[in-house]
Backbone as numpy.savetxt, mean C-alpha at the origin, in Angstrom:
# Nx Ny Nz CAx CAy CAz Cx Cy Cz
-10.27 -31.19 2.41 -9.59 -29.72 2.21 -9.15 -29.42 3.73
-7.72 -28.96 3.73 -7.21 -28.72 4.91 -7.67 -27.40 5.53
-7.55 -27.19 6.83 -8.11 -25.97 7.52 -7.47 -25.04 7.11
-6.11 -24.70 6.72 -5.64 -23.67 6.19 -6.07 -23.14 4.88
-6.33 -24.38 4.12 -7.01 -23.96 2.65 -8.37 -23.25 2.85
-8.90 -23.87 3.82 -10.47 -23.23 4.20 -10.49 -21.85 4.51
-9.40 -21.51 5.29 -9.06 -20.13 5.80 -8.62 -19.28 4.59
-7.94 -19.63 3.81 -7.43 -18.76 2.58 -8.42 -18.58 1.73
-9.41 -19.64 1.41 -10.47 -19.74 0.55 -11.42 -18.59 1.04
-11.76 -18.59 2.31 -12.64 -17.79 2.72 -12.36 -16.48 2.87
-11.01 -16.06 3.24 -10.41 -14.78 3.23 -10.41 -14.04 1.82
-10.15 -14.88 0.87 -10.12 -14.40 -0.40 -11.41 -14.19 -0.99
-12.54 -14.87 -0.49 -13.89 -14.55 -0.95 -14.37 -13.30 -0.28
-13.83 -12.99 1.11 -14.25 -11.80 1.70 -13.37 -10.53 1.21
-12.33 -10.93 0.51 -11.62 -9.76 -0.33 -12.41 -9.58 -1.50
-12.78 -10.47 -2.17 -13.50 -10.19 -3.38 -14.87 -9.57 -3.17
-15.53 -9.87 -2.17 -16.77 -8.99 -1.66 -16.48 -7.72 -1.26
-15.34 -7.48 -0.72 -14.94 -6.00 -0.21 -14.50 -5.18 -1.20
-14.24 -5.55 -2.53 -13.85 -4.79 -3.49 -14.77 -3.85 -4.33
-14.90 -2.79 -4.45 -15.93 -1.96 -4.96 -15.52 -1.39 -6.54
-15.99 -0.30 -6.81 -15.64 0.42 -8.11 -14.33 0.54 -8.40
-13.80 0.43 -9.59 -12.46 0.65 -10.10 -11.45 -0.34 -9.40
-12.10 -1.47 -9.04 -10.97 -2.48 -8.37 -10.34 -1.98 -7.30
-11.05 -1.27 -6.30 -10.35 -0.65 -5.03 -11.23 -1.30 -3.95
-10.55 -1.44 -2.74 -11.07 -1.82 -1.55 -11.96 -0.77 -1.06
-13.37 -1.17 -0.73 -14.43 -0.31 -0.29 -14.50 -0.35 1.18
-14.26 0.78 1.78 -14.34 0.69 3.07 -15.57 0.49 3.60
-16.74 0.77 3.44 -18.07 0.34 3.77 -18.48 -0.89 3.66
-17.96 -1.70 2.54 -18.00 -3.14 2.19 -17.20 -3.79 3.44
-16.02 -3.26 3.53 -15.16 -4.04 4.60 -15.76 -3.89 6.07
-16.33 -2.89 6.32 -16.86 -2.48 7.55 -18.19 -3.38 7.83
-18.99 -3.54 6.74 -19.91 -4.47 6.87 -19.62 -6.01 6.86
-18.61 -6.25 6.34 -17.96 -7.81 6.31 -17.47 -7.87 8.01
-16.68 -6.94 8.42 -16.31 -7.18 9.79 -17.60 -7.20 10.75
-18.53 -6.39 10.55 -19.68 -6.35 11.62 -20.38 -7.90 11.43
-20.49 -8.45 10.38 -20.97 -9.82 10.19 -20.29 -10.75 10.87
-18.82 -10.56 10.72 -17.99 -11.68 11.53 -18.14 -11.57 13.01
-18.31 -10.17 13.25 -18.37 -9.88 14.75 -19.48 -10.75 15.29
-20.67 -10.50 14.61 -21.94 -10.92 15.01 -22.11 -12.61 14.91
-21.69 -12.87 13.90 -21.55 -14.35 13.68 -20.15 -15.10 13.39
-19.41 -15.10 14.35 -17.95 -15.57 14.24 -17.95 -17.19 13.61
-17.28 -17.20 12.62 -17.20 -18.59 12.23 -15.98 -19.38 12.92
-15.97 -20.41 12.52 -14.83 -21.29 13.23 -13.48 -20.80 12.49
-12.39 -20.72 13.45 -11.22 -20.09 13.14 -11.22 -18.55 12.62
-12.20 -17.93 13.22 -12.39 -16.40 12.76 -10.99 -15.54 12.97
-10.40 -15.84 13.85 -9.13 -14.98 13.97 -8.09 -15.25 12.85
-7.99 -16.54 12.52 -7.16 -16.81 11.31 -7.55 -16.13 10.08
-8.99 -16.43 9.90 -9.60 -15.65 8.97 -9.30 -14.13 8.79
-9.47 -13.42 10.01 -9.42 -12.02 10.02 -8.00 -11.54 9.58
-6.92 -12.49 10.21 -5.48 -12.17 9.89 -5.42 -12.30 8.46
-5.89 -13.26 7.75 -5.56 -13.54 6.33 -6.15 -12.29 5.60
-7.53 -12.03 5.87 -8.23 -11.10 5.21 -7.56 -9.75 5.39
-7.11 -9.39 6.53 -6.31 -8.09 6.66 -5.25 -8.02 5.66
-4.39 -9.13 5.74 -3.04 -9.24 4.94 -3.46 -9.20 3.42
-4.64 -9.71 2.71 -5.18 -9.66 1.58 -5.52 -8.12 1.19
-6.17 -7.35 2.13 -6.71 -6.13 2.01 -5.54 -5.17 1.73
-4.49 -5.27 2.73 -3.47 -4.50 2.58 -2.36 -4.65 1.41
-2.43 -5.97 0.86 -1.56 -6.45 -0.23 -2.39 -5.79 -1.40
-3.74 -5.95 -1.44 -4.57 -5.28 -2.43 -4.51 -3.67 -2.88
-4.31 -3.30 -1.56 -4.47 -1.75 -1.43 -3.25 -1.18 -2.00
-2.11 -2.01 -1.63 -0.78 -1.35 -1.99 -0.48 -1.45 -3.56
-1.33 -2.14 -4.32 -1.17 -2.30 -5.70 -1.72 -0.93 -6.46
-2.21 -0.01 -5.49 -2.69 1.19 -6.35 -2.61 2.40 -5.43
-1.88 2.18 -4.29 -1.38 3.33 -3.47 0.15 3.62 -3.60
0.37 4.88 -3.78 1.76 5.19 -3.94 1.95 6.27 -2.50
3.27 5.79 -2.12 3.74 6.83 -0.85 4.76 7.55 -1.45
4.60 8.90 -1.45 5.60 9.76 -1.83 6.18 10.58 -0.67
7.50 10.28 -0.20 8.22 11.14 0.69 9.13 12.02 0.22
9.17 13.44 0.65 10.13 14.22 -0.03 10.91 15.09 1.17
11.70 15.86 0.63 12.44 16.80 1.53 12.46 18.14 0.62
11.98 19.25 0.88 12.33 20.35 0.31 11.39 20.43 -0.99
10.97 21.52 -1.17 9.83 21.86 -2.53 8.52 21.30 -1.89
7.70 21.07 -3.00 6.31 20.97 -2.87 5.98 19.49 -3.20
5.19 18.69 -2.47 4.88 17.23 -2.79 4.01 17.37 -4.08
3.12 18.28 -4.37 2.50 18.26 -5.56 3.13 18.44 -6.69
4.24 19.36 -6.51 5.19 19.72 -7.90 5.67 18.26 -8.16
6.27 17.44 -7.09 7.02 16.28 -7.44 6.18 15.42 -8.11
4.96 15.24 -7.41 3.89 14.31 -7.95 3.56 14.65 -9.52
3.25 15.73 -9.81 2.94 16.25 -11.24 4.28 15.88 -12.22
5.42 16.07 -11.62 6.72 15.90 -12.47 6.70 14.27 -12.80
6.41 13.45 -11.62 6.52 11.99 -11.67 5.22 11.64 -12.56
4.18 12.20 -12.68 3.05 11.69 -13.67 3.42 12.21 -15.06
3.97 13.47 -15.34 4.30 13.66 -16.60 5.30 12.90 -17.22
6.20 12.35 -16.36 7.07 11.40 -17.10 6.71 9.88 -17.07
5.19 9.57 -16.66 4.69 8.37 -16.83 5.31 7.41 -15.81
5.75 7.88 -14.66 6.43 6.93 -13.72 5.21 6.48 -12.97
4.49 7.26 -12.53 3.11 6.88 -11.87 1.86 7.48 -12.83
0.77 6.73 -12.65 -0.60 7.14 -13.19 -1.25 7.72 -12.20
-1.39 9.03 -12.38 -2.13 10.03 -11.13 -3.68 9.48 -11.17
-4.01 8.88 -12.24 -5.69 8.75 -12.12 -5.78 7.20 -11.62
-4.85 6.42 -11.88 -5.19 5.06 -11.39 -4.64 4.79 -10.06
-3.86 5.70 -9.41 -3.30 5.60 -8.16 -3.85 6.70 -7.17
-3.66 6.16 -5.83 -3.91 7.23 -4.89 -2.25 7.56 -4.30
-2.03 8.86 -4.27 -0.76 9.28 -3.97 -0.79 10.15 -2.68
-0.05 9.72 -1.69 -0.06 10.22 -0.35 1.43 10.96 -0.23
1.56 12.22 -0.41 2.84 12.72 -0.27 3.14 13.27 1.21
4.19 13.31 1.79 4.65 13.44 3.16 5.85 14.07 2.97
5.99 15.03 3.91 7.39 16.02 4.04 8.30 14.91 5.13
9.32 14.38 4.76 10.08 13.40 5.45 11.59 14.15 5.93
11.51 14.44 7.06 12.79 15.06 7.64 14.01 14.33 7.56
13.92 12.94 7.45 15.14 12.20 7.29 15.95 12.16 6.05
15.11 12.73 5.08 15.67 12.63 3.88 16.47 14.11 3.70
17.70 14.26 2.73 18.19 15.39 2.69 18.00 15.73 1.21
17.15 16.61 0.70 16.92 16.95 -0.39 16.64 15.92 -1.54
15.50 15.60 -1.89 15.07 14.56 -2.62 14.02 13.92 -2.39
13.56 12.81 -3.00 12.35 11.99 -2.68 12.54 10.47 -2.57
11.48 9.89 -2.11 11.43 8.35 -1.89 9.96 7.94 -2.52
9.81 6.97 -3.43 8.49 6.63 -3.73 8.42 5.07 -3.54
7.37 4.83 -3.00 6.98 3.57 -2.61 5.66 3.21 -3.32
5.90 2.13 -4.24 4.73 1.51 -5.06 4.55 0.08 -4.69
3.73 -0.34 -3.96 3.67 -1.85 -3.56 4.98 -2.12 -2.96
5.61 -3.00 -3.25 6.83 -3.39 -2.46 8.17 -2.84 -3.25
7.85 -1.89 -4.31 9.18 -1.42 -4.85 9.43 0.07 -4.22
10.58 0.32 -3.94 11.02 1.76 -3.54 12.01 2.25 -4.26
11.75 3.70 -4.73 12.61 4.39 -5.59 12.92 5.62 -5.00
14.28 5.79 -4.80 14.94 6.97 -3.89 15.77 7.74 -4.81
15.74 8.97 -4.75 16.87 9.84 -5.38 17.00 10.92 -4.26
17.87 10.89 -3.38 17.96 11.95 -2.32 19.49 11.76 -2.13
19.91 13.06 -1.52 21.20 13.25 -1.14 21.86 12.49 -0.07
20.81 12.04 0.84 21.22 11.03 1.94 21.42 9.77 1.38
20.73 9.24 0.38 20.65 7.94 -0.38 22.06 7.85 -1.09
22.44 8.97 -1.87 23.78 9.00 -2.54 24.97 9.00 -1.56
24.83 9.78 -0.29 25.89 9.60 0.64 26.03 8.25 1.30
24.84 7.63 1.44 24.85 6.26 1.90 25.37 5.28 0.99
25.34 5.38 -0.37 25.95 4.60 -1.32 27.43 4.89 -1.29
27.88 6.08 -1.19 29.39 6.51 -1.26 29.96 5.77 -0.18
29.29 5.81 1.12 29.85 5.33 2.42 29.95 3.75 2.09
28.99 3.08 1.74 29.15 1.74 1.55 30.38 1.37 0.44
30.49 2.28 -0.52 31.55 1.80 -1.61 33.00 2.23 -1.13
33.01 2.98 0.05 34.27 3.12 0.71 34.56 2.31 1.62
33.53 1.53 2.44 33.86 0.51 3.48 34.22 -0.89 2.79
C-alpha cells in the first residue's frame, strides 16, 4: 500500500472516531485525537493532520449553513427559508451574519452550493449582460 493511501486511510479512521451523536463532528473527540497525536506522533503526522483537517471541514460543511443578509432580521429570513423547506432547521446549524457588501437580500451557503438573491447580484448580472 502506498504512503498516500495509508495517510488517507488513517485520516478517514480519525474522522470516523471524531463523529459523535447525530452524525456531527464532536469537538471533544477531535481534541482528544489531536492530543493523542501530539503525544505520540506517527510517521507522516503532518500529512495525516492536513488530511484529517480537510475531512473534518468537508464533513461539517454538509450540515452547516451560512446565511449572509443585508437589511431585515436574520432569524426572519431563516424561518422563511425553513418554512419553504429550502433548509432543514433541525438538521443543520444556521449561522446568520449581517453582510454589508450585499445590497438588500441574502446569500445562503450550503456545503459548496451558494444561492444568492440580492440587488447587488442582480446588478452584477445586468452588468455582465451588457458587456
